[in-house]
gemmi code that builds the backbone of each chain (N, CA, C; Angstrom):
import gemmi

chains = {
    "A": [
        ("MET", (0.752, -1.163, 0.192), (-0.009, -0.040, -0.036), (0.827, 1.365, 0.219)),
        ("ALA", (0.666, 1.904, -1.064), (1.575, 3.157, -1.043), (1.058, 4.415, -0.299)),
        ("ARG", (1.915, 5.049, 0.345), (1.730, 5.944, 1.489), (1.340, 7.310, 0.696)),
        ("ALA", (0.320, 7.995, 0.879), (-0.169, 9.225, 0.375), (-0.359, 10.190, 1.353)),
        ("LEU", (0.218, 11.468, 0.961), (0.030, 12.706, 2.002), (-0.680, 13.508, 1.208)),
        ("ILE", (-1.554, 13.915, 1.995), (-2.434, 15.257, 1.321), (-2.663, 16.421, 2.399)),
        ("ASN", (-2.806, 17.242, 1.692), (-2.730, 18.520, 2.722), (-3.991, 19.690, 2.167)),
        ("VAL", (-5.106, 19.477, 2.801), (-6.238, 20.484, 2.499), (-6.513, 20.974, 3.743)),
        ("PRO", (-6.679, 22.499, 3.663), (-6.863, 23.267, 4.917), (-8.485, 22.656, 5.560)),
        ("PRO", (-8.276, 22.336, 6.781), (-9.478, 21.845, 7.412), (-10.762, 22.764, 7.493)),
        ("THR", (-10.511, 24.033, 7.398), (-11.505, 24.916, 7.391), (-11.334, 25.980, 6.487)),
        ("ALA", (-12.267, 26.553, 5.511), (-12.322, 27.610, 4.774), (-13.697, 28.543, 4.875)),
        ("LYS", (-13.606, 29.634, 4.430), (-14.529, 30.638, 4.066), (-15.318, 30.128, 3.022)),
        ("PRO", (-16.745, 30.321, 2.793), (-17.213, 30.028, 1.725), (-16.818, 30.959, 0.417)),
        ("GLY", (-16.512, 30.196, -0.618), (-15.921, 30.851, -1.830), (-14.449, 31.055, -1.851)),
        ("ALA", (-13.708, 30.960, -0.663), (-12.478, 30.946, -0.632), (-11.560, 29.912, -1.598)),
        ("ILE", (-10.441, 30.532, -2.130), (-9.661, 29.614, -2.922), (-8.740, 28.963, -2.080)),
        ("ILE", (-8.744, 27.696, -2.195), (-7.636, 26.883, -1.266), (-6.931, 26.203, -2.019)),
        ("GLU", (-5.691, 25.843, -1.568), (-4.540, 25.169, -2.349), (-4.806, 23.669, -1.563)),
        ("ILE", (-4.447, 22.722, -2.656), (-4.644, 21.502, -2.369), (-3.187, 20.739, -2.642)),
        ("LYS", (-2.539, 19.915, -1.810), (-1.264, 19.349, -1.998), (-1.232, 17.917, -1.819)),
        ("THR", (-0.705, 17.234, -2.840), (-0.805, 15.736, -2.763), (0.437, 15.288, -2.901)),
        ("LEU", (0.876, 14.310, -2.325), (2.308, 13.466, -2.558), (2.045, 12.123, -2.250)),
        ("ILE", (2.470, 11.307, -3.079), (2.303, 9.711, -3.048), (3.727, 9.000, -3.158)),
        ("SER", (3.955, 8.077, -2.426), (4.924, 7.307, -2.568), (4.967, 6.341, -3.846)),
        ("HIS", (5.753, 6.377, -4.812), (5.642, 5.460, -6.032), (7.109, 5.634, -6.761)),
        ("PRO", (7.781, 4.640, -7.298), (8.723, 4.829, -7.803), (8.822, 5.395, -9.135)),
        ("MET", (7.803, 5.500, -9.846), (7.503, 6.101, -11.390), (8.779, 5.708, -12.167)),
        ("GLU", (9.047, 4.349, -12.079), (9.974, 3.709, -13.085), (9.679, 4.069, -14.492)),
        ("SER", (10.675, 4.786, -15.350), (10.234, 5.295, -16.439), (10.082, 4.272, -17.678)),
        ("GLY", (10.712, 3.318, -17.529), (10.837, 2.088, -18.647), (11.899, 2.469, -19.371)),
        ("TYR", (12.784, 3.461, -19.248), (13.968, 3.915, -19.925), (15.333, 3.538, -19.428)),
        ("ARG", (15.191, 2.918, -18.140), (16.580, 2.770, -17.433), (16.868, 1.072, -17.661)),
        ("VAL", (18.079, 0.978, -17.622), (18.598, -0.441, -17.786), (19.125, -0.824, -16.344)),
        ("GLY", (18.688, -2.095, -16.062), (19.104, -2.625, -14.955), (20.442, -3.444, -14.771)),
        ("LEU", (20.627, -3.977, -13.636), (21.892, -4.637, -13.354), (22.196, -5.828, -14.536)),
        ("ASN", (21.101, -6.624, -14.996), (21.145, -7.639, -15.845), (21.168, -7.137, -17.219)),
        ("GLY", (21.239, -5.936, -17.498), (21.402, -5.331, -18.867), (19.926, -5.185, -19.575)),
        ("GLN", (19.076, -5.676, -18.725), (17.608, -5.694, -19.261), (16.936, -4.281, -18.893)),
        ("ILE", (16.144, -3.728, -19.827), (15.363, -2.471, -19.375), (14.487, -2.891, -18.243)),
        ("ILE", (14.418, -1.964, -17.365), (13.393, -2.167, -16.269), (11.934, -1.741, -16.877)),
        ("PRO", (11.055, -2.592, -16.772), (9.762, -2.272, -17.141), (9.118, -1.150, -16.437)),
        ("ARG", (8.198, -0.379, -17.445), (7.818, 0.874, -16.973), (6.941, 0.466, -15.877)),
        ("ASP", (6.682, 1.314, -14.894), (5.708, 1.256, -13.731), (5.499, 2.632, -13.290)),
        ("ILE", (4.322, 3.227, -13.787), (4.113, 4.488, -13.230), (2.763, 4.894, -12.847)),
        ("ILE", (2.189, 5.914, -12.432), (1.006, 6.266, -12.004), (0.512, 7.093, -13.316)),
        ("THR", (-0.616, 6.607, -13.810), (-0.954, 7.210, -15.026), (-2.057, 8.441, -14.885)),
        ("THR", (-3.001, 8.165, -13.831), (-3.961, 9.212, -13.876), (-4.084, 9.592, -12.299)),
        ("PHE", (-4.459, 10.807, -12.140), (-4.831, 11.368, -10.821), (-6.180, 12.120, -11.100)),
        ("VAL", (-7.270, 11.928, -9.944), (-8.364, 12.457, -10.181), (-8.734, 12.984, -8.804)),
        ("CYS", (-9.188, 14.349, -8.654), (-9.763, 14.717, -7.531), (-11.135, 15.055, -7.493)),
        ("THR", (-12.077, 14.641, -6.548), (-13.393, 14.990, -6.624), (-13.759, 15.814, -5.277)),
        ("TYR", (-14.803, 16.591, -5.261), (-15.012, 17.445, -4.242), (-16.638, 17.174, -4.058)),
        ("ASN", (-16.939, 16.385, -2.981), (-18.483, 15.921, -2.929), (-18.862, 15.126, -3.947)),
        ("GLY", (-18.107, 14.408, -4.834), (-18.249, 13.373, -5.948), (-18.134, 14.085, -7.192)),
        ("GLU", (-17.995, 15.465, -7.191), (-17.874, 16.232, -8.523), (-16.129, 16.436, -8.759)),
        ("GLU", (-16.043, 15.861, -10.134), (-14.634, 15.950, -10.373), (-14.052, 17.452, -10.472)),
        ("ILE", (-13.172, 17.800, -9.787), (-12.495, 19.211, -9.876), (-11.056, 19.301, -10.553)),
        ("PHE", (-10.558, 18.266, -10.414), (-9.280, 18.338, -11.186), (-8.710, 16.842, -11.579)),
        ("ARG", (-8.084, 16.870, -12.912), (-7.648, 15.491, -13.296), (-6.221, 15.864, -13.856)),
        ("ALA", (-5.381, 14.846, -13.757), (-4.003, 14.962, -14.348), (-3.681, 13.571, -15.240)),
        ("GLU", (-3.131, 13.731, -16.112), (-2.452, 12.384, -16.804), (-1.042, 12.580, -16.735)),
        ("LEU", (-0.619, 11.484, -16.098), (0.928, 11.681, -15.950), (1.694, 10.625, -17.062)),
        ("SER", (2.901, 11.173, -16.877), (3.882, 10.605, -17.904), (5.120, 9.850, -17.147)),
        ("PRO", (6.080, 9.287, -17.962), (7.215, 8.576, -17.121), (8.060, 9.889, -16.650)),
        ("ALA", (7.788, 10.976, -17.397), (8.655, 12.145, -16.941), (8.121, 12.713, -15.751)),
        ("ILE", (7.298, 12.244, -14.922), (7.114, 12.773, -13.503), (7.969, 12.203, -12.707)),
        ("ALA", (8.389, 13.012, -11.728), (9.687, 12.339, -10.641), (8.830, 11.436, -9.724)),
        ("ALA", (9.785, 10.437, -9.282), (9.378, 9.563, -8.244), (8.604, 10.350, -7.155)),
        ("ASN", (7.781, 9.565, -6.654), (7.005, 10.211, -5.399), (6.154, 11.521, -5.949)),
        ("PRO", (5.301, 11.342, -6.857), (4.663, 12.405, -7.772), (3.995, 13.313, -6.659)),
        ("PHE", (4.358, 14.655, -6.884), (3.769, 15.709, -6.107), (2.938, 16.399, -7.021)),
        ("LEU", (1.718, 16.973, -6.563), (0.900, 17.826, -7.367), (0.287, 18.913, -6.415)),
        ("SER", (0.235, 19.984, -6.647), (-0.367, 21.030, -6.200), (-1.319, 21.756, -6.862)),
        ("PHE", (-2.509, 22.011, -6.646), (-3.526, 22.774, -7.234), (-4.510, 23.619, -6.445)),
        ("PHE", (-5.267, 24.278, -7.029), (-6.370, 25.077, -6.449), (-7.894, 24.578, -6.630)),
        ("THR", (-8.565, 25.047, -5.741), (-10.171, 24.819, -5.906), (-10.791, 25.846, -4.932)),
        ("ARG", (-12.093, 25.935, -5.459), (-12.793, 27.056, -4.425), (-13.705, 26.057, -3.549)),
        ("ALA", (-13.562, 26.589, -2.412), (-14.370, 25.955, -1.350), (-15.864, 26.182, -1.356)),
        ("THR", (-16.748, 25.385, -1.665), (-18.133, 25.675, -1.620), (-18.794, 25.101, -0.359)),
        ("VAL", (-19.033, 24.050, -0.128), (-19.846, 23.575, 1.022), (-18.801, 22.434, 1.696)),
        ("SER", (-19.297, 22.343, 2.862), (-18.564, 21.391, 3.723), (-18.562, 20.040, 3.088)),
        ("GLY", (-17.633, 19.202, 3.219), (-17.918, 17.806, 2.523), (-16.340, 17.270, 2.426)),
        ("THR", (-16.634, 16.317, 1.535), (-15.306, 15.482, 1.372), (-14.436, 15.770, -0.100)),
        ("ILE", (-13.325, 15.822, 0.102), (-12.408, 15.864, -1.120), (-11.751, 14.676, -1.208)),
        ("ALA", (-12.028, 13.824, -2.323), (-11.474, 12.468, -2.597), (-10.347, 12.538, -3.547)),
        ("PHE", (-9.481, 11.792, -3.433), (-8.371, 11.738, -4.272), (-8.074, 10.174, -4.760)),
        ("ARG", (-7.719, 10.205, -6.009), (-7.551, 8.687, -6.429), (-6.496, 8.757, -7.666)),
        ("TRP", (-5.400, 7.856, -7.296), (-4.443, 7.662, -8.116), (-4.365, 6.238, -8.739)),
        ("THR", (-4.296, 6.033, -10.201), (-4.471, 4.862, -10.766), (-3.052, 4.659, -11.576)),
        ("GLY", (-2.633, 3.584, -11.782), (-1.334, 3.456, -12.777), (-1.111, 1.906, -13.294)),
        ("ASP", (0.042, 1.661, -13.530), (0.519, 0.331, -14.057), (0.251, -0.647, -13.092)),
        ("ASN", (0.063, -1.777, -13.644), (0.153, -3.085, -12.656), (-0.700, -2.995, -11.583)),
        ("GLY", (-1.957, -2.364, -12.131), (-3.303, -2.260, -11.308), (-3.065, -1.487, -10.194)),
        ("PHE", (-2.139, -0.512, -10.229), (-2.140, 0.442, -9.112), (-3.253, 1.384, -8.756)),
        ("SER", (-3.777, 1.252, -7.724), (-4.959, 2.216, -7.233), (-5.032, 2.207, -5.868)),
        ("VAL", (-4.736, 3.745, -5.446), (-4.996, 4.264, -4.174), (-6.032, 5.376, -3.965)),
        ("SER", (-6.841, 5.339, -3.013), (-7.717, 6.326, -2.749), (-7.551, 6.793, -1.241)),
        ("GLU", (-7.610, 8.334, -1.325), (-7.419, 9.009, 0.108), (-8.565, 9.937, 0.150)),
        ("SER", (-8.889, 10.452, 1.163), (-9.937, 11.687, 1.215), (-9.740, 12.604, 2.356)),
        ("ALA", (-10.032, 13.735, 2.458), (-10.171, 14.658, 3.539), (-11.409, 15.378, 3.568)),
        ("GLU", (-11.579, 15.801, 4.948), (-12.870, 16.487, 5.208), (-12.488, 18.183, 5.297)),
        ("ILE", (-13.388, 18.839, 4.729), (-13.308, 20.183, 4.992), (-14.609, 20.820, 5.383)),
        ("VAL", (-14.359, 21.662, 6.306), (-15.437, 22.505, 6.898), (-15.655, 23.820, 6.256)),
        ("VAL", (-16.909, 24.088, 5.721), (-16.858, 25.535, 5.043), (-17.837, 26.237, 5.985)),
        ("GLU", (-17.561, 27.423, 6.538), (-18.281, 28.161, 7.103), (-17.929, 29.719, 7.313)),
    ],
    "B": [
        ("MET", (50.823, 7.256, -43.820), (49.510, 7.311, -44.572), (48.591, 6.471, -43.941)),
        ("THR", (49.191, 5.114, -43.966), (48.214, 3.972, -43.369), (47.917, 4.301, -41.971)),
        ("GLN", (48.777, 4.767, -41.262), (48.644, 4.975, -39.816), (47.656, 6.149, -39.680)),
        ("ASP", (47.650, 7.048, -40.548), (46.795, 8.230, -40.426), (45.390, 7.681, -40.836)),
        ("LEU", (45.312, 6.779, -41.604), (43.901, 6.386, -41.996), (43.338, 5.526, -40.780)),
        ("SER", (44.083, 4.537, -40.608), (43.612, 3.814, -39.200), (43.137, 4.756, -38.121)),
        ("ARG", (43.970, 5.937, -37.941), (43.632, 6.710, -36.801), (42.105, 7.286, -36.964)),
        ("ARG", (42.003, 7.763, -38.347), (40.825, 8.343, -38.968), (39.617, 7.358, -38.610)),
        ("ARG", (39.946, 6.134, -39.012), (39.120, 5.111, -38.906), (38.469, 4.947, -37.110)),
        ("PHE", (39.466, 4.761, -36.495), (39.400, 4.603, -35.057), (38.475, 5.729, -34.368)),
        ("LEU", (38.777, 6.813, -34.919), (37.965, 8.010, -34.332), (36.508, 7.806, -34.879)),
        ("ILE", (36.492, 7.660, -36.247), (34.881, 7.584, -36.776), (34.194, 6.384, -35.733)),
        ("ALA", (35.113, 5.401, -35.652), (34.425, 4.158, -34.685), (34.104, 4.825, -33.626)),
        ("GLY", (34.626, 5.538, -32.791), (34.727, 5.982, -31.654), (33.316, 6.817, -31.360)),
        ("ILE", (33.298, 7.851, -32.402), (32.038, 8.726, -32.713), (30.826, 7.994, -32.910)),
        ("ALA", (30.898, 6.751, -33.600), (29.764, 6.111, -34.042), (29.446, 5.156, -32.739)),
        ("SER", (30.316, 4.641, -31.895), (29.849, 4.025, -30.796), (29.175, 5.164, -29.612)),
        ("VAL", (29.743, 6.179, -29.711), (29.022, 7.266, -28.889), (27.745, 7.450, -29.189)),
        ("ALA", (27.572, 7.564, -30.564), (26.183, 7.795, -30.979), (25.240, 6.677, -30.777)),
        ("MET", (25.844, 5.601, -30.869), (24.915, 4.272, -30.546), (24.896, 4.216, -28.994)),
        ("VAL", (25.647, 4.623, -28.363), (25.237, 4.436, -26.613), (24.004, 5.646, -26.359)),
        ("ARG", (24.092, 6.516, -26.647), (23.116, 7.585, -26.478), (21.637, 6.902, -26.840)),
        ("PRO", (20.749, 6.971, -25.894), (19.519, 6.197, -26.124), (18.764, 7.333, -26.931)),
        ("ALA", (17.793, 6.757, -27.890), (16.894, 7.361, -28.760), (15.964, 8.200, -27.799)),
        ("GLY", (16.091, 9.527, -27.792), (15.384, 10.443, -27.010), (14.494, 11.405, -27.916)),
        ("ALA", (13.676, 11.863, -27.270), (12.776, 13.027, -28.170), (13.617, 13.914, -28.643)),
        ("THR", (13.189, 14.694, -29.733), (13.969, 15.770, -30.339), (13.001, 17.108, -30.423)),
        ("PRO", (13.536, 18.213, -30.709), (12.526, 19.437, -30.637), (11.416, 19.067, -31.801)),
        ("GLU", (11.771, 18.386, -32.896), (10.853, 17.925, -33.886), (9.615, 17.043, -33.380)),
        ("ALA", (10.165, 16.165, -32.264), (9.199, 15.167, -31.706), (8.361, 15.895, -30.860)),
        ("MET", (8.873, 16.866, -30.170), (7.910, 17.875, -29.361), (7.062, 18.548, -30.021)),
        ("ARG", (7.463, 19.166, -31.145), (6.682, 19.854, -32.088), (5.566, 19.161, -32.760)),
        ("GLU", (5.929, 17.767, -32.879), (4.782, 16.759, -33.289), (3.766, 16.411, -32.423)),
        ("ALA", (4.353, 16.336, -31.257), (3.397, 15.901, -29.978), (2.471, 17.204, -29.852)),
        ("ILE", (2.832, 18.494, -29.682), (2.064, 19.789, -29.589), (1.302, 19.865, -30.855)),
        ("HIS", (1.592, 19.304, -32.107), (0.749, 19.463, -33.136), (-0.426, 18.498, -33.135)),
        ("LYS", (-0.037, 17.260, -32.320), (-1.044, 16.238, -32.212), (-2.112, 16.852, -31.198)),
        ("LEU", (-1.719, 17.498, -30.193), (-2.683, 18.138, -29.226), (-3.519, 19.125, -29.585)),
        ("VAL", (-2.943, 20.212, -30.478), (-3.616, 21.484, -30.842), (-3.964, 21.382, -32.128)),
        ("GLY", (-3.654, 20.587, -33.139), (-3.907, 20.505, -34.527), (-3.292, 21.710, -35.006)),
        ("THR", (-4.353, 22.301, -36.030), (-3.592, 23.395, -36.750), (-3.948, 24.823, -35.997)),
        ("ALA", (-4.421, 24.841, -34.840), (-4.884, 26.029, -34.044), (-3.240, 26.727, -33.833)),
        ("VAL", (-3.511, 27.995, -33.554), (-2.488, 28.936, -33.204), (-2.094, 28.936, -31.801)),
        ("VAL", (-0.885, 28.536, -31.324), (-0.433, 28.726, -29.919), (0.126, 30.088, -29.831)),
        ("ARG", (-0.202, 30.791, -29.122), (0.240, 32.231, -28.819), (1.139, 32.284, -27.634)),
        ("PRO", (2.331, 33.071, -27.579), (2.756, 33.244, -26.168), (2.006, 34.113, -25.306)),
        ("GLY", (2.125, 33.831, -24.210), (1.593, 35.037, -23.101), (0.486, 34.206, -22.458)),
        ("ARG", (0.133, 34.972, -21.379), (-0.931, 34.652, -20.364), (-0.567, 33.495, -19.210)),
        ("VAL", (0.397, 32.589, -19.844), (0.943, 31.553, -19.026), (2.298, 32.051, -18.510)),
        ("LYS", (2.257, 31.444, -17.155), (3.830, 31.855, -16.691), (4.324, 30.384, -16.020)),
        ("LEU", (5.331, 29.900, -16.809), (6.064, 28.747, -16.495), (7.400, 29.041, -15.537)),
        ("VAL", (7.509, 28.393, -14.497), (8.460, 28.763, -13.622), (9.316, 27.460, -13.275)),
        ("VAL", (10.728, 27.312, -14.050), (11.308, 26.075, -13.621), (12.781, 26.847, -13.461)),
        ("PRO", (13.705, 26.249, -12.263), (14.836, 26.921, -12.018), (15.657, 26.766, -13.165)),
        ("PRO", (16.403, 27.825, -13.446), (17.331, 27.969, -14.733), (18.232, 26.986, -14.726)),
        ("LEU", (18.934, 26.529, -13.571), (20.093, 25.585, -13.500), (19.698, 24.667, -12.486)),
        ("VAL", (19.458, 23.178, -12.803), (19.187, 22.409, -11.747), (20.330, 21.207, -11.918)),
        ("GLU", (20.644, 20.835, -10.672), (21.878, 19.956, -10.461), (21.272, 18.519, -10.724)),
        ("ASN", (20.164, 18.215, -10.408), (19.707, 16.799, -10.504), (18.357, 16.623, -11.259)),
        ("GLY", (18.625, 16.180, -12.577), (17.289, 16.247, -13.482), (16.300, 15.163, -12.894)),
        ("ASN", (16.688, 14.587, -11.801), (15.539, 13.588, -11.318), (14.207, 14.061, -10.812)),
        ("THR", (14.637, 15.348, -10.144), (13.568, 15.837, -9.474), (13.704, 17.509, -9.809)),
        ("VAL", (12.883, 18.025, -10.715), (12.765, 19.652, -10.998), (11.488, 20.091, -10.707)),
        ("SER", (11.496, 21.009, -9.757), (10.029, 21.746, -9.612), (9.619, 22.448, -10.718)),
        ("VAL", (8.474, 22.352, -10.945), (7.898, 23.001, -12.032), (6.593, 23.837, -11.719)),
        ("SER", (6.190, 24.854, -11.832), (4.925, 25.522, -11.689), (4.491, 26.305, -12.879)),
        ("VAL", (3.128, 26.004, -13.101), (2.544, 26.866, -14.246), (1.299, 27.497, -13.682)),
        ("SER", (1.148, 28.860, -13.844), (-0.024, 29.568, -13.622), (-0.411, 30.289, -14.810)),
        ("VAL", (-1.817, 30.322, -14.970), (-2.351, 31.153, -16.074), (-3.096, 32.107, -15.680)),
        ("ASP", (-3.019, 33.341, -16.444), (-3.877, 34.420, -15.964), (-4.986, 34.413, -16.648)),
        ("SER", (-6.040, 33.949, -15.918), (-7.543, 33.874, -16.190), (-8.378, 34.197, -15.169)),
        ("PRO", (-9.544, 34.800, -15.285), (-10.419, 35.079, -14.158), (-11.293, 33.946, -13.559)),
        ("MET", (-11.192, 32.769, -14.461), (-11.613, 31.352, -13.799), (-13.151, 31.679, -13.635)),
        ("THR", (-13.890, 32.372, -14.617), (-15.312, 32.163, -14.564), (-15.845, 31.414, -15.438)),
        ("ALA", (-17.374, 30.974, -15.433), (-17.977, 30.017, -15.955), (-17.825, 30.393, -17.454)),
        ("ALA", (-17.797, 31.841, -17.827), (-17.484, 32.189, -19.320), (-16.171, 32.018, -19.796)),
        ("ASP", (-15.369, 32.427, -18.918), (-13.767, 32.561, -19.380), (-12.919, 31.715, -18.150)),
        ("HIS", (-12.590, 30.627, -18.635), (-11.440, 29.868, -17.736), (-10.845, 29.065, -18.428)),
        ("VAL", (-9.831, 28.348, -17.830), (-8.724, 27.672, -18.304), (-9.223, 26.223, -18.316)),
        ("THR", (-9.373, 25.457, -19.325), (-9.877, 23.957, -19.319), (-8.703, 22.854, -19.237)),
        ("ALA", (-7.361, 23.452, -19.737), (-6.397, 22.196, -19.604), (-4.926, 22.916, -19.805)),
        ("ILE", (-4.178, 22.344, -19.094), (-2.604, 22.756, -19.063), (-1.842, 21.628, -19.555)),
        ("HIS", (-1.044, 21.791, -20.306), (-0.181, 20.775, -20.868), (1.317, 21.113, -20.697)),
        ("LEU", (2.139, 20.273, -20.530), (3.676, 20.415, -20.337), (4.396, 19.500, -21.216)),
        ("PHE", (5.291, 20.222, -22.185), (6.185, 19.495, -22.951), (7.697, 19.649, -23.022)),
        ("ASN", (8.456, 18.823, -23.043), (9.844, 18.918, -23.132), (10.344, 18.439, -24.785)),
        ("GLU", (11.631, 18.862, -24.687), (12.465, 18.632, -26.089), (12.919, 17.345, -26.005)),
        ("LYS", (13.970, 17.001, -24.918), (14.832, 15.930, -25.192), (14.727, 14.594, -24.088)),
        ("ASN", (13.435, 14.474, -23.296), (13.211, 13.416, -22.703), (13.130, 12.244, -23.561)),
        ("PRO", (13.055, 10.957, -23.233), (12.610, 9.997, -24.247), (11.158, 10.246, -24.690)),
        ("GLN", (10.486, 10.918, -24.009), (8.984, 11.220, -24.623), (8.898, 12.690, -24.384)),
        ("PRO", (8.425, 13.320, -25.344), (7.946, 14.823, -25.354), (7.065, 15.086, -24.416)),
        ("TYR", (6.033, 14.291, -23.987), (5.000, 14.803, -23.037), (5.139, 14.477, -21.665)),
        ("VAL", (4.827, 15.382, -20.948), (5.093, 15.442, -19.321), (3.770, 15.254, -18.682)),
        ("ILE", (3.052, 16.182, -18.574), (1.817, 16.059, -17.898), (0.545, 16.929, -18.631)),
        ("GLY", (-0.465, 16.357, -18.495), (-1.568, 17.323, -18.926), (-2.764, 17.165, -17.763)),
        ("VAL", (-3.320, 18.411, -17.542), (-4.267, 18.404, -16.346), (-5.594, 19.001, -17.055)),
        ("ALA", (-6.662, 18.579, -16.427), (-7.927, 19.252, -16.803), (-8.503, 19.762, -15.556)),
        ("LEU", (-8.838, 21.142, -15.808), (-9.497, 21.983, -14.728), (-10.834, 22.634, -15.297)),
        ("GLY", (-11.304, 23.368, -14.386), (-12.584, 24.244, -14.961), (-12.734, 25.302, -14.036)),
        ("PRO", (-13.786, 26.104, -14.406), (-14.019, 27.150, -13.615), (-13.888, 27.130, -12.007)),
        ("ARG", (-14.270, 26.184, -11.462), (-14.528, 25.515, -10.264), (-13.079, 25.703, -9.465)),
        ("ALA", (-11.931, 25.584, -10.235), (-10.607, 25.699, -9.527), (-10.218, 27.039, -8.994)),
        ("GLY", (-11.031, 28.171, -9.324), (-10.852, 29.490, -8.900), (-9.468, 30.134, -9.214)),
        ("ARG", (-8.415, 29.237, -9.323), (-7.044, 29.764, -9.915), (-6.477, 28.877, -10.567)),
        ("ALA", (-5.896, 29.131, -11.863), (-5.420, 28.175, -12.707), (-3.945, 28.011, -12.542)),
        ("ALA", (-3.699, 27.175, -11.549), (-2.154, 27.101, -11.307), (-1.843, 25.597, -10.995)),
        ("LEU", (-0.531, 25.088, -11.189), (-0.199, 23.683, -10.902), (1.221, 23.728, -10.457)),
        ("SER", (1.343, 22.955, -9.486), (2.889, 22.547, -9.349), (3.245, 21.150, -9.168)),
        ("THR", (4.235, 20.684, -9.710), (4.832, 19.091, -9.699), (6.118, 19.280, -9.764)),
        ("ARG", (6.721, 18.069, -9.963), (8.118, 17.734, -9.977), (8.415, 16.799, -11.209)),
        ("ILE", (9.343, 17.055, -11.995), (9.596, 16.210, -13.120), (11.002, 15.830, -13.354)),
        ("LYS", (11.051, 14.894, -14.416), (12.327, 14.516, -14.779), (13.005, 15.072, -16.002)),
        ("LEU", (14.137, 15.382, -16.070), (14.523, 16.144, -17.175), (16.027, 15.312, -17.622)),
        ("ALA", (15.990, 14.841, -18.947), (17.197, 13.966, -19.238), (18.257, 14.745, -19.832)),
        ("ASP", (18.154, 16.251, -19.946), (19.116, 16.815, -20.513), (18.848, 18.246, -20.529)),
        ("THR", (19.651, 19.155, -20.715), (19.685, 20.565, -20.810), (18.734, 21.010, -21.983)),
        ("GLN", (17.542, 21.606, -21.793), (16.521, 21.787, -22.815), (15.597, 22.733, -22.659)),
        ("THR", (14.684, 22.757, -23.312), (13.539, 23.744, -23.271), (12.408, 23.049, -22.846)),
        ("VAL", (11.430, 23.655, -22.004), (10.243, 23.206, -21.536), (9.172, 24.062, -21.871)),
        ("ILE", (8.024, 23.498, -22.478), (6.962, 24.546, -22.869), (5.660, 24.175, -22.166)),
        ("ALA", (4.965, 25.059, -21.787), (3.402, 24.916, -21.218), (2.622, 25.564, -22.030)),
        ("ILE", (1.559, 24.675, -22.210), (0.336, 25.516, -23.240), (-0.756, 25.276, -22.328)),
        ("ALA", (-1.392, 26.257, -22.448), (-2.974, 26.302, -21.776), (-3.998, 26.525, -22.638)),
        ("ARG", (-5.168, 25.692, -22.459), (-6.285, 25.948, -23.444), (-7.392, 26.574, -22.631)),
        ("MET", (-7.847, 27.605, -23.217), (-8.988, 28.356, -22.584), (-10.513, 27.983, -22.934)),
        ("SER", (-11.441, 28.240, -22.319), (-12.721, 27.859, -22.462), (-13.098, 28.302, -23.979)),
        ("ASP", (-12.581, 29.341, -24.563), (-12.891, 29.947, -25.949), (-12.357, 29.002, -26.823)),
        ("GLY", (-11.304, 28.195, -26.552), (-10.505, 27.581, -27.440), (-9.406, 28.186, -27.868)),
        ("SER", (-8.901, 29.122, -27.336), (-7.634, 29.772, -27.958), (-6.395, 29.099, -26.758)),
        ("LEU", (-5.232, 29.208, -27.423), (-4.153, 28.426, -26.704), (-3.043, 29.386, -26.545)),
        ("TRP", (-2.559, 29.450, -25.327), (-1.354, 30.090, -24.833), (-0.387, 29.401, -24.354)),
        ("SER", (0.857, 29.969, -24.471), (1.779, 29.050, -24.098), (3.199, 29.878, -23.434)),
        ("ASP", (4.068, 29.270, -22.547), (5.226, 29.922, -22.125), (6.517, 28.927, -22.127)),
        ("SER", (7.549, 29.332, -22.418), (8.665, 28.200, -22.655), (9.799, 28.757, -21.563)),
        ("ALA", (10.550, 27.900, -21.075), (11.622, 28.089, -20.113), (12.907, 27.091, -20.691)),
        ("ASP", (14.125, 27.661, -20.466), (15.349, 26.976, -20.750), (15.707, 26.558, -19.270)),
        ("VAL", (16.232, 25.195, -19.348), (16.662, 24.630, -18.187), (17.989, 24.030, -18.590)),
        ("ILE", (19.041, 24.289, -17.668), (20.472, 23.720, -17.640), (20.523, 22.544, -16.658)),
        ("VAL", (20.626, 21.247, -17.236), (20.528, 20.202, -16.166), (22.088, 19.530, -16.167)),
        ("THR", (22.617, 19.328, -15.039), (23.988, 18.937, -14.836), (23.864, 17.285, -14.746)),
        ("ILE", (23.030, 16.788, -13.888), (23.061, 15.470, -13.668), (21.614, 14.981, -14.436)),
        ("ALA", (21.625, 14.314, -15.502), (20.609, 13.852, -16.454), (19.505, 12.728, -15.579)),
        ("ALA", (18.249, 12.763, -15.812), (17.400, 11.628, -15.318), (17.179, 10.714, -16.325)),
        ("CYS", (16.281, 9.719, -16.013), (15.738, 8.866, -16.785), (16.634, 7.764, -17.674)),
        ("VAL", (17.823, 8.244, -18.143), (18.691, 7.276, -18.886), (19.793, 6.509, -17.981)),
        ("GLU", (20.074, 7.050, -16.787), (21.074, 6.254, -16.096), (20.945, 4.885, -15.789)),
        ("ASP", (22.012, 4.435, -15.647), (21.871, 2.824, -15.266), (21.788, 2.670, -14.001)),
        ("VAL", (21.527, 1.671, -13.447), (21.046, 1.148, -12.152), (22.289, 0.380, -11.810)),
        ("HIS", (23.139, 0.864, -10.741), (24.387, 0.233, -10.309), (24.272, -0.207, -8.786)),
    ],
}
model = gemmi.Model(1)
for chain_id, residues in chains.items():
    chain = gemmi.Chain(chain_id)
    for i, (resn, *xyz) in enumerate(residues, 1):
        res = gemmi.Residue()
        res.name, res.seqid = resn, gemmi.SeqId(i, " ")
        for name, pos in zip(("N", "CA", "C"), xyz):
            atom = gemmi.Atom()
            atom.name, atom.element = name, gemmi.Element(name[0])
            atom.pos, atom.b_iso = gemmi.Position(*pos), 0.0
            res.add_atom(atom)
        chain.add_residue(res)
    model.add_chain(chain)
structure = gemmi.Structure()
structure.add_model(model)
structure.setup_entities()
């Protein structure tokens, strides 16, 4: 199970623009490196990241092998109502991790 | 004379082997092709996008990149996508993100790998279909992606 760190402000004023930061442990093996046995190390990357706010998709990223190991992403959204911000990373070899954070808007 | 020739042959062989060792990477042409595949015949204008990459990086394995786009992010006028390309990694495409008016601010930060000293380009697509871009030159002292594992 890959470890994911997410940073969402716990509270926000209605309409405020908040920054969301995410970091997940993953080697992001590019598929271009040569291993000890002289063979190419097969590609193993996260390909998609999706963030939803109370079920509504607010941000999506398609990642390539050029993203550094332990992918870090930071982006913004507008706090509208209290609820759950959910994150999902999917990738090669059936990789799939979900995380979520609660936000109180008042 | 014969010695001269063999030396020349040796030199040519040396150059050829260096050329062979270098892995097939993307080229500025490959990047242009990848951009063309994304935008088609539409015109990409410079401006409105701000791409921030350190001008000199020691380690190409982790390079902080941030892109911000000048946009009011309203339902009528917002950024729908931001794409990042590079010239000399094995693949020209780096990341593509989809966002909407809900984002409030069109900005993105991440960390990427760079295989060589090269130019990085960010392209933003607006809700009216117009395309804007910014580019940055990066000098990389230790390359990523292509090193062997020892």
